[in-house]
MARLO-18644 format. One record per residue (C-alpha): x, y, z; residue in one letter. Coordinates in steps of 0.05 Angstrom, whole numbers, padded with zeros to 5 digits, always signed. Layout:
BEGIN
XYZa/...
This chain:
BEGIN
+01684+03917+02477m/+01742+03925+02429r/+01782+03871+02466r/+01721+03824+02463l/+01709+03836+02388a/+01784+03825+02374f/+01782+03759+02413a/+01721+03736+02373l/+01755+03752+02306i/+01817+03713+02327c/+01775+03652+02348a/+01737+03649+02282v/+01803+03655+02243g/+01833+03598+02281a/+01773+03554+02268l/+01776+03569+02193c/+01849+03552+02192g/+01837+03485+02225l/+01781+03469+02175s/+01825+03487+02116s/+01881+03444+02143a/+01833+03386+02151g/+01809+03392+02079f/+01881+03396+02054a/+01898+03331+02089r/+01837+03293+02060s/+01855+03253+01999p/+01821+03272+01934a/+01767+03222+01911p/+01795+03175+01858q/+01754+03158+01795p/+01725+03088+01797q/+01736+03039+01741a/+01670+03020+01706p/+01643+02953+01731a/+01650+02896+01682q/+01595+02845+01673t/+01614+02772+01665f/+01594+02746+01597d/+01579+02671+01600p/+01573+02666+01523f/+01643+02691+01513a/+01672+02638+01559a/+01628+02583+01529l/+01647+02600+01457f/+01721+02608+01470g/+01725+02684+01474g/+01753+02728+01530g/+01722+02733+01599s/+01686+02798+01580f/+01655+02821+01516a/+01613+02881+01493p/+01539+02866+01500q/+01475+02885+01464t/+01418+02920+01500s/+01387+02853+01517d/+01450+02826+01549g/+01475+02781+01494r/+01547+02786+01471p/+01557+02835+01413q/+01576+02800+01348a/+01640+02823+01317v/+01631+02822+01241a/+01680+02782+01199i/+01681+02820+01133p/+01663+02785+01068r/+01718+02802+01018e/+01751+02781+00954v/+01821+02752+00966v/+01877+02717+00928a/+01867+02642+00928f/+01896+02578+00901d/+01881+02576+00826a/+01879+02500+00822r/+01806+02499+00844y/+01755+02508+00788a/+01711+02571+00791p/+01648+02558+00832g/+01680+02510+00882t/+01668+02518+00956v/+01728+02506+01002i/+01719+02506+01077i/+01784+02514+01117a/+01761+02492+01186t/+01827+02509+01218n/+01820+02581+01193e/+01744+02582+01205r/+01735+02611+01136r/+01697+02590+01073l/+01722+02607+01003y/+01679+02610+00941y/+01726+02609+00882t/+01717+02661+00826l/+01774+02638+00780g/+01837+02676+00761h/+01867+02662+00829g/+01812+02697+00869q/+01757+02676+00917a/+01705+02707+00962i/+01723+02694+01035r/+01670+02688+01089y/+01675+02678+01163g/+01642+02613+01188v/+01629+02573+01250g/+01653+02501+01249v/+01647+02436+01287g/+01669+02436+01360r/+01722+02387+01386p/+01698+02317+01372g/+01655+02340+01314f/+01708+02360+01263e/+01708+02327+01195w/+01739+02333+01127a/+01726+02309+01057g/+01694+02326+00990t/+01619+02330+00983r/+01568+02363+00936y/+01509+02408+00948v/+01450+02359+00942s/+01394+02410+00951h/+01380+02480+00977k/+01325+02511+01019r/+01303+02581+01037e/+01282+02591+01109w/+01288+02516+01121p/+01251+02475+01172d/+01295+02439+01222w/+01286+02368+01247t/+01343+02349+01295p/+01372+02280+01277p/+01365+02223+01325a/+01438+02227+01346q/+01429+02299+01367m/+01365+02285+01405l/+01400+02231+01444r/+01452+02283+01466r/+01400+02338+01475r/+01332+02308+01491p/+01309+02379+01509d/+01310+02401+01435l/+01245+02406+01397p/+01228+02349+01349r/+01214+02398+01293h/+01218+02472+01281m/+01187+02509+01222v/+01232+02558+01185g/+01237+02630+01208g/+01276+02679+01249l/+01279+02634+01310a/+01301+02573+01271n/+01375+02555+01284p/+01385+02541+01209l/+01374+02614+01193g/+01355+02644+01126a/+01385+02591+01079r/+01412+02521+01079a/+01454+02482+01029m/+01454+02407+01045y/+01517+02366+01035l/+01510+02299+01000s/+01520+02235+01041g/+01520+02272+01108t/+01474+02303+01159l/+01512+02369+01151y/+01493+02434+01120r/+01521+02502+01105i/+01468+02546+01137h/+01452+02613+01167g/+01448+02626+01242s/+01408+02667+01292n/+01470+02665+01337e/+01518+02711+01299p/+01567+02713+01357w/+01585+02640+01342t/+01614+02657+01273i/+01689+02648+01275g/+01681+02596+01331q/+01683+02520+01336a/+01615+02507+01367v/+01570+02467+01320s/+01555+02392+01314s/+01590+02391+01247g/+01550+02439+01206c/+01580+02502+01177i/+01548+02566+01203r/+01547+02633+01169m/+01513+02699+01185t/+01447+02705+01150n/+01473+02760+01104d/+01531+02718+01083d/+01492+02654+01073v/+01442+02690+01028v/+01500+02716+00987d/+01531+02647+00981l/+01464+02613+00967y/+01452+02658+00907n/+01520+02638+00878r/+01519+02563+00892v/+01481+02513+00850r/+01458+02442+00865v/+01517+02397+00848g/+01570+02449+00870t/+01633+02415+00897r/+01648+02428+00970v/+01717+02413+00997v/+01725+02411+01072v/+01797+02413+01100t/+01826+02410+01169r/
């Protein structure tokens, strides 16, 4: 019996040793990198291939801060200067300072430059796409009443002699991009701030 018991103990020990050796040779599991989701909006609007997303799957807007900066003193206080190459709008304060805002500008083929004036202003404006836009995009509605879903956003300032406006946007991820048909887009917060400063007749200088 003692010999049998000793033989059983040796057999169990050998099996445990083999199991331990097997575990030692098994590679440790490696942490997996989190999966990235392709973001079509980022590619469409000139961003990277991936972008942080909101809970409903849209790209997360990256705020461009509104701030007071040093600016060319030759412009009279109250002038609006839109630097399309910078994708920034400046509202001059005088004494060599201006408020700088991030804006969206015309996409390739829709860039423009010149001096215009604010001909009129609207809060929560209606939108009627012009005939030229409807020819390019016949899927667009013929008219939209103002509101949160309206692409002109919370405010609009219409530029004399053109079909263009400085307006808000319900697509904040396009601010800082060249995506429009020539209009100047701002976040709704920024366009309300500018709207309250600008008067009908304000000079608007658009540079390239």
